[in-house]
C-alpha positions as CSV (number, residue, x, y, z in Angstrom):
1,M,-65.1,20.4,60.8
2,A,-61.9,19.0,59.4
3,G,-60.8,17.5,56.2
4,S,-58.7,18.2,53.2
5,N,-59.1,20.0,49.9
6,P,-58.8,17.5,47.0
7,Y,-57.9,20.3,44.6
8,I,-54.7,21.4,46.2
9,E,-51.4,19.7,46.9
10,D,-51.1,19.0,50.6
11,E,-47.8,20.6,51.5
12,G,-48.5,20.9,55.2
13,A,-46.2,22.5,57.8
14,P,-44.4,20.8,60.6
15,P,-46.1,21.1,64.0
16,P,-44.4,23.3,66.7
17,N,-41.3,21.7,68.2
18,E,-41.1,24.0,71.2
19,A,-43.6,25.4,73.7
20,Y,-44.6,29.0,73.1
21,T,-47.4,31.5,73.8
22,L,-50.0,32.6,71.3
23,T,-51.9,35.8,71.9
24,I,-55.1,36.5,70.0
25,L,-56.0,40.2,69.6
26,P,-58.2,42.2,70.1
27,L,-59.4,39.7,72.8
28,G,-56.0,39.8,74.6
29,I,-56.2,36.1,75.3
30,T,-52.9,34.3,75.6
31,I,-52.6,30.5,75.2
32,E,-49.8,28.3,76.3
33,V,-49.0,26.0,73.4
34,K,-47.3,22.7,74.1
35,P,-46.0,20.6,71.2
36,E,-47.3,17.4,72.8
37,S,-50.8,18.7,72.7
38,V,-50.9,19.2,68.9
39,P,-53.1,18.7,67.1
40,Y,-55.9,20.1,69.2
41,G,-59.1,19.7,67.1
42,Q,-57.8,18.9,63.7
43,T,-59.3,22.0,62.0
44,G,-56.8,23.4,59.6
45,L,-53.2,22.2,59.7
46,P,-52.2,20.5,63.0
47,G,-50.9,23.2,65.3
48,S,-52.3,26.0,63.2
49,V,-53.5,29.2,64.7
50,L,-57.1,28.1,63.9
51,D,-56.6,24.6,65.4
52,I,-55.3,26.1,68.6
53,A,-57.8,28.9,68.9
54,L,-60.9,26.7,68.3
55,A,-59.6,24.2,70.9
56,H,-59.5,27.0,73.5
57,G,-63.0,28.3,72.8
58,I,-62.0,31.2,70.5
59,E,-64.2,31.1,67.5
60,I,-62.5,32.2,64.3
61,E,-64.7,32.1,61.2
62,H,-63.6,29.2,59.0
63,T,-66.3,28.6,56.4
64,C,-64.4,26.0,54.4
65,G,-63.5,24.0,57.5
66,G,-59.8,24.9,57.4
67,V,-59.0,23.3,54.0
68,V,-57.7,26.4,52.1
69,A,-60.9,26.9,50.1
70,C,-61.9,30.4,51.4
71,S,-60.4,33.4,53.2
72,T,-62.7,33.7,56.2
73,C,-60.1,32.7,58.7
74,H,-57.7,35.5,57.6
75,C,-55.6,36.9,60.5
76,V,-52.7,39.3,60.7
77,I,-49.5,38.1,62.3
78,R,-48.3,41.0,64.6
79,E,-45.4,39.2,66.3
80,G,-43.6,36.0,65.5
81,W,-43.8,36.2,61.7
82,D,-40.5,34.5,61.3
83,T,-41.7,31.4,63.2
84,I,-44.3,30.6,60.5
85,P,-43.3,28.8,57.3
86,E,-43.9,30.6,54.0
87,S,-47.4,30.5,52.6
88,T,-48.2,28.2,49.7
89,D,-49.4,29.4,46.3
90,D,-52.8,28.0,47.2
91,E,-53.0,30.0,50.4
92,E,-51.8,33.2,48.6
93,D,-54.6,32.6,46.0
94,M,-57.2,32.5,48.8
95,L,-55.7,35.5,50.6
96,D,-56.2,37.6,47.5
97,N,-60.0,37.4,48.4
98,A,-59.6,38.6,52.0
99,P,-60.6,42.2,52.8
100,G,-58.1,44.3,54.8
101,L,-55.1,42.3,53.5
102,E,-51.7,43.3,55.0
103,T,-48.2,42.2,54.3
104,T,-48.3,39.9,57.3
105,S,-51.7,38.4,56.6
106,R,-52.1,34.7,56.7
107,L,-55.0,32.2,56.8
108,S,-55.2,31.0,60.4
109,C,-55.8,27.4,59.2
110,Q,-52.4,27.4,57.5
111,A,-50.3,29.4,59.9
112,V,-48.3,26.9,62.0
113,P,-45.8,28.6,64.3
114,S,-42.6,26.6,65.0
115,G,-42.6,27.5,68.7
116,S,-39.3,29.4,68.6
117,Q,-40.9,32.6,69.9
118,H,-44.1,34.2,71.2
119,V,-46.7,34.8,68.5
120,V,-49.4,37.5,68.4
121,V,-52.2,37.4,65.8
122,E,-55.0,39.9,65.2
123,I,-58.4,39.0,64.0
124,P,-59.3,41.7,61.5
125,S,-62.2,44.1,62.4
126,W,-64.5,42.7,59.8
127,N,-64.4,39.3,61.5
128,R,-64.4,40.5,65.2
129,N,-68.2,40.2,65.6
130,A,-68.0,36.5,64.9
131,V,-65.2,36.1,67.4
132,K,-67.0,38.1,70.2
133,E,-70.4,36.4,69.7
134,G,-69.1,32.9,69.0
135,H,-70.8,32.4,65.6
């Protein structure tokens, strides 16, 4: 599912401009991301962690369809934090509803790495069952 949220200003983020690797924990799956392949499935921002993960068969919960209207796609950036543009106020408002919030928490639908270095994201434990069973 893709779309946009008519209640927020679409600030977007530039898609990656360099090839990089994205590792999804706890699965330990590493994906080679190439700028020419973005967007993958157009769920969330083009080139977002959610867009890339879904296109590679990694199901991350995203109840709102990646339009910044929930916090179910919450992830924690473990490496590569500096490659992701700052979160918007709308994203911060949704993150306030996420359990297990950390200082490097982001919505995977909004986190678009630039490609300047390897990125590692962790799916929080409360969402791991969905990732493992493909719900």
